[in-house]
N, C-alpha and C positions, 0 to 999 in steps of 0.2 A: 504494500500500500504506500502511495506517495504521501509526502508531507505537503499539506496545503495550508498556506497562511492567509489570514485576513486581518486588516487593520481597521479599527473603528476608533472614533474620538471618544474622550471621556464623556459619559452621560448619554452617548448615542446608543440606540438599540441595534443589535446586529440585524442585517437583512434576513428575510424569511429563508432565502436559499442557503445562507450560512447556517442558520439554525437547523435546517433540514439535513445538511451535510453532517453536522455534529450528531444529530439523532441517529443517522444511518451508521456513522462510524462507531457509535456506542455499542452496536450489535456485535462487533468483532473484538476478539481478545487483544489485549495490549501487549506488544512485545517491547519490553523495557530497553532492549538493545537498540531499538530504533529511536529512542528518545534522547535528544541532546542533553548534555550536562547543563545544569543551571548554576550560574556563578553565585557566590555569596552576595555580591552587590545586587544582582537581579532579585535574589530572594528578599533582601532588605527592602528594595524598592517595592516589590510586590506586597510585603507586609505593611509598609507605610501606606500604599494606595488602598489596601483593604481596610486598614484602620480608619483612614480618612473617609472612605465611603460609608463605613458603619457609623462614624460620628455624625455624618450629614443625614443619615437615614433616620436617626432617632427623633421621635416626635414626642412632644409633651402634651398630655391632655389638658384642655382648658374648658371652662364653661363661660359662654357669652350669651347675651340676650340679643336676638335678631328679630326683625319683623317677619311675620309668617309668610308674607309674599316673597321675601328675599330667600328664605329657606326653600320654599316651593320651587323657585326658579332653579336653584342648585340641584334639588332632588330630581327635577325633570331631566337632568343630564344623565341620570341612571347611576349604576354602580360606580363607585370611585368619586362621587361628587365632592366628598370632603377633601380629597387630594386636590381637586381643581380649586376649591375654595382656598386651601392653604397656598397654592401656587399664586393665585391672584393677590392674596394678602401679602405674600413675600415680595411680589413685584411692586405692589403699591408702596410697601415700606422701603424698598430700595430706590424709589423715585422721589428725590427731594422736592422737585417742583410740584408733584401731585400732593405730597404731604403738606406743603405750604398752602396750596389752594384749599385743601380740605380743612385745615386748621383755621383758616380765615373765615370759613362758613359757620363755624360753631361759636 
């Protein structure tokens, strides 16, 4: 079996064809003689990236009061609506101009 490599950017999901290749290759036994050695530097970098990813993934539960109409709009998006809500809140918090405009309204 040939070694096939694919490169994706951080935060990017692999294309469907890459995921399909991975699923197909999982059906075959692994021959460790075919696997290249991993340098200690590469292992350290991998551990750092994994820790950074896990740190960013952690979410803290909060309780807030929202208008019913607002919640219904998000719920209409279906499963995962709370992640969409979190993404929108994060983007708004990262935009200083938007924050200034909103704070002036109150």
